[in-house]
N, C-alpha and C positions, 0 to 999 in steps of 0.2 A: 504493500500500500504506500501511496505517496501523500504528501501534505495537501496536494491539490485534489479537490473533489472530482469524481468521475464526470466528464462533460456529457451532457444529455441534449439531444435534439428531440423535441417533443412533437408528436404528430397532431396535437390538437389542444387549443385552449380558447377561452372566451374573454380574455382580459380586456379587449377593446370595448366590447359592449358593457362590461361591468364598470369600467371607468366612466363611460358616458352616462350610465344610469345612476351611479352612486357618487360621483365626484363632479357634479355639474358645474360647480364654481371654477374648478381648475383640474380637468381630467389628466392633463399632462403631469402636473405635480403629483397626482395620485399614483403615478407609476414608479416613482423613485424611492419610496420608503415604505416600510411595513404599515399595514392598516388592518384593523380587526376585520376578519371575515374575508380578506382578499388573499388569494393563494400566490399570485405572482406580483413581485415588485423587483426593481433592479437590484436593490441591496440584498434581498434574500436570494435572488437568483444567482448572484455572484458568489454568495456564501455556499450555496448548495449544488452548484454545477449546472444549473439550467442555462444552457448556452445558446438556445435558439429553438425555432420550431415553426409550425404552421399556425399563424394567428388568424383565428376565424372571424368572419364578418357575418353574423347571424342577425336576421331581421325579426325583431319581436312584433307581436300583433299591434296594429295601430290603436286599438282600443285598450291595450294593456291586459286583455283577458283571453281573447279568442285565439289561443295558440294553434288550434286545429285548422284554422283558416289562413290561407296564404295572404300576405299583405298585398296591397296594390303595387303595381310596378313603379309608379311615380314615387311612392313612399320608400320602396325598397332601394331604388337608385339613390335617393337622397340620403338615406341612412348609411348605405354602403360608402358613399363619398365622404360622409362624416368620419367613418372609421379609417378610411385611407388617409384623410388629412390628419387625424389624431396620431396615427403611427408615424407619419412624416414629422409631425410636431415633436413627438417623443424623440425621434432620431436627432432632430436639430438641437433639442434641449439637452441631450445626453453628452454633447461635446465629444463625440467619437466613441462613446461606450456602447452605442446601439447602431447597427448598420443593416438597413433593409436589404435583403438579398434576392436575386433573381436567377441564380445559378448555383450549382453545387460548388463550383470553384470559388464563388464569392462566400458561400457559407464556410468552406474550409479555411479560407483566408481570414474570415472573422474569428473563427475558432482559434487560429494561430495567434491572432492579435488580442485574444481575450475580450472580444467584442460580442455582445449579444446579436444573434443572427435571425431576426424574424422574417417570415415569408408570408405574403398575403394569400389568404384562402377564403373562398366564399362557401358558406354552409347553407345550402338551399338557394337555388339559382333564380330567385324571384327578381333579382336586379339585372338578369340577362334577358334581353328582348327575345321573344319566341322565334323571331326570324334570325336571331344571332347577330344582328347588325351592330351591336356594341361590344361583342365578345373580343374582337381584336383590339379595340381600344382599351378594354380592361386589362388585356395582356400587356399592352404598352405601359399601363399604369403600374404594373408589377404583379398582377394576378398570376399565380403559378399552380394553384390547386383549387378544385371546385367539387362540391357535393351537389349533384343535380337536385336533390331534395333534402329537406329536414324531415321530421316525422309528420308530414302532412302533404296532401296533394298539391301540385302546382302545374304549370304548363308543360313540364317535361316528364314527370313521373309521379308515382305514388309512394309516399314515405311510409315507413313502418311505424305504426302506433306503439305507444308504450304499454305493454301488457306482460303479465307474469302470473302463472307459468303459461307460456304460449309459444307457438312456432312463429318464425319470421315470415311464413307463407300467409300473408294477410290480404292479398288483393292483386290487381293487375300490375304489370311492370312498366317499362318505358313507354311513353307516348311517342308519336312520330317525331315530334320536335326533340324529344329526348335522344332518339337515335341519332339525329343530326347533330345534337350537342356533343355526344360522345365522339363522333367522327371529327368534328371541328376541334375539340380539345386535343385529340390525338395528333392532328395536323399541326396545331399551334405549339404543342408542348405544354399542355396544362394537365396536371394530374387529376384523375377522377376518383373521388372518395366515395366509398360504398357504405359508410357506417350508418346512415339513416335510411337507406333504401330497403324495400322489402325483398323477399327471396326471389320473386319473379323478376324484379328489376335488376337484382344482382346478376342473374343468369342472362338477362338481356344485354347488360353491359359486357359481360364476358363474351357474348356472341359477337358484338359489334366493335369491340375495342381490340386493338393489336398491341396494347401496352400492359405492363404488370397490373394485376388487380390489387387495389389498395383499400383497406378498411382502417382508417387512421386511428379510430378510438372505439374498438369493439373487442369483446372478450369471447371466450368459448361457451357456447350454449350448453354443452355437456356439463359444465361446472356451475352455471347459473342460467336458468331457463327463461331469460328475458328475450322478448322479440328483437331487441337491439343487439343480441349476441349472435355469433356465427355457428351454424351447424358444421359438423365434421366435413361434410361434402363441400361446403363453402371454403373451409380451411384448406382442403385438398386442392381446390381450384386456385386459391391464392398461391400455394406452393408451386403448382404446375406452371403458372405464368411468371414465376419469379417475383411475386409481389410481397406484401407485408401486412400484418395486422398489429396494431398498436395497443398495448395494455391500457384499458380504460380504468382510471382510479375511482370512478363513481361507485359508491357503495351499493347502489341498486343493481349494478351490473357485475358486482363481485360477490355479494352476499348470496349464498345458496338459497336463502329464504326469500330473496327478491325484494327486501325492504330496506329503506335507508337506515343505516346504523353506523355512526362515526367510530364505534369501537371495533369495527372489522379489523382483525389483526393482519400484520404483514404476512403471516403464513398463508392467508387466503390469496394474497397477491402473488406470492411465490408459487403457489399451487397452479394459479392461472398461467403464469409464465411457463412453468414446467409442462403443463398440458399442451400449450401452444407449440413449444419447442419439440415435444415428443411427436406431435402430429405433423408439423410442417418442417421441422429442422431449424437449427440455430440461425440460419440466414434469412428467416422470414418473420421474425418477431422483433418488435420495437416498443417504444413508449408512446402512448397517446393519452395523456393524463386527463383531458377534459377539465383541467383546472379552471376555476372561476366560472364554470358552467353547470356544476353539479356538486353535491356533497361528497366529500372524500374522507378516507380514514384519518383519524386524529394523528397517526404517526407519520403521515405525509401531507398534512394540511397547509403546508407552505413549501415553496421551492427550496427554502433553507433546509428542509428536512429530507430532501431527496437522498442524501447519503444513507438514511435509514433503510430505504428500499435496496439500494445498491449493496449495502453490507449484508442484508438478509439474503439477497441472491448469491452473494459470494459465500456466505456461510452454508448455503444449501448445496454448494458444489460447483457453481459456475466459475470458470477461471477468467483471467483478465481479458484474454482474447474474446471469449464469449460475451463478457460484460461490455466490451467495446462495441461489439456488433449490436447487441440489444440497445445500448445507450445511444448510438448515433450512426455507426458504420452501415447498418442495414438500410437505414433511411437514406443515407447518401447514395448507396448503390441503386436503390429503387428510383429515387428522384432523378439521378443521372440517366438511367435507362428511359425514364418517362419523358424527361425534358429534352432528350436528344442531344446531350452534350458528348 
């Protein structure tokens, strides 16, 4: 072991929306120091080895209540632009400590310089025009990862609703516009995230995509029977395409009882990682924390506490090369393959 924490590239977090929701007076300032109930801040991230990841732009309901209904496109575009501006403002205020990245080469350079390396990700493509007319512009703005749906229907596909215990086979898959979205993302070099899509949608993406299958923040259904988790046959498909599944820290996706419980022990997280590795191999498992988007175990409820998970994985038998793969190298390989570098 070294004095420096294991560097982690995280497949999913919701800090941008949390800052806009809860730090309205100065969301940029809210990113730089610890705050009660907030998982990610720069100080804690540097302490715990959180070195970058896919920073989600999720659009909440316009009325603040109807999460099952997709927001209007005008609203979605406006909120997405707010989050893009926020991340750019954070980068500017960081004075070189945060660098928005658009390639794996840039991420690796940021890692080497001890800079945080965020990448823009859209969670639920409501901000994308159904005719895809603004997708290329979003790419130019820095978008490098996109989930066609959150857990609700939109113009592109049907999201998987939150149910337990239940199968992810909950309805139809990709719509015609969704098929075109997948093809366009492949062509541009935008990763397609399958974590909130239902089973039929998963297989539709697998059929129409020529890139590795990615579930940025989903666990094994065999260990926790949430609709949001992945069946063994889905895990097999991810392996076959050279893809990745990122361990979701959300207690409702870890707890075998399917209920929120912040006392979920690290051993349950380790069991999930071991199951994913046993099923897919060490090259196809990463981290996808879902920080600041859901409740997580007390032992990892801040990026400062990430060494607790790393040490638990090490104590369970993972060697340093395997830890490096889970922590960031697998993400680098998959994103490089997906982005066409």
